C-alpha positions, 0 to 999 in steps of 0.5 A, a space after each residue: 209746379 204742375 207739369 200736366 199739359 191739361 187745363 191749368 190748375 189752382 189750389 184755392 186755400 179758403 179761410 185757413 185762419 186762426 179763428 177757424 182752428 182749435 183755440 179760435 173764436 169760431 173753430 172748426 173741429 180739427 181744422 188745423 189738421 189740414 194745413 200739412 196737407 195743403 202745404 204738401 199739395 202746393 208744388 203740385 199746382 200751377 198757382 196757389 191763391 188764398 182767401 181770408 175773412 177780413 171783418 171790421 169790428 162792428 161786422 153785421 155778422 157779429 152777434 155783438 153788433 145787434 142788442 140782445 142777439 147771441 151767436 147762432 141766432 138768425 136775423 134778416 138783414 136786406 132781405 137776406 138771412 144773416 147767421 150771427 157769429 162770435 166775433 171773428 177774423 177781426 182785421 188786424 187781429 191774430 185770429 184773421 191771420 193765417 194759420 202760422 203753419 200754412 206755407 205763405 211762400 207759394 201764394 200768388 194772392 190773397 183775397 180778403 172778404 167780408 170787409 164792408 160793414 153791412 155785408 157778409 161773404 162766405 164764397 171766395 167769389 162773391 159777397 153774400 149779396 151775391 152781386 159784389 165780386 171778390 176779385 177771384 174770379 177775374 184773377 184766375 181767368 186772366 192767368 188761364 187758371 180754369 181748374 179749381 181744386 178747393 182746400 180749406 174751412 169750412 167744408 160746408 160753409 165757405 168751401 161749399 159756397 166757393 165750390 157752387 159759385 166756382 161751377 156757376 162761373 165756368 170753372 172745372 171744380 174738384 173738392 180735396 176732401 182731406 184737405 177741408 174740415 166741416 162743422 156739421 151743425 145740425 148733424 148730417 148737414 155736412 153730408 147734404 152739402 157733399 151731395 149738393 156739391 157732387 150733384 152741381 158737377 163738383 168732383 171729389 178727390 183725395 190729396 194722394 191722388 194729386 201730388 207726390 
């Protein structure tokens, strides 16, 4: 645990699941290489909280749920753009499980998101309708955890949306760069997301600056 007398710090571990790691249905390149870094960081924080994508088999984000569609097509659902993905993180599947090397003992809570068939969820804080909370914000604030350090997958999707929402909801936010991995599709988009986060007030840090 942190001995820092400053604001209480939480390590927020975003979607470090088998389907987002090599061999998974929606793998992030080198996604598994962050697991050891995250494990080493855990003891430096007042609390560790994780999220999981947790989708039903007929989820709106799956290309297989839409006749004639293929992965990475984009459609409109309820006035929102919906990118269609390969089936991933299906409830109860191995792909939805947290990576087997991730140390789960320090986790104080795991929040599952995207479990409504008709609603996707990228951010750790809100479903994609931008109105339905996941419960993470209330949980962190109830515990007095005001400084959020983000790690996980993918930097330019779920970690990005989580960081931006954390800033909007009044948290102090850091991105632990070497404890995340991005997709960068199309090339250059990852750098753009990092710039957006920095402009919004997200501070960039390396794991070596945080722990023993």
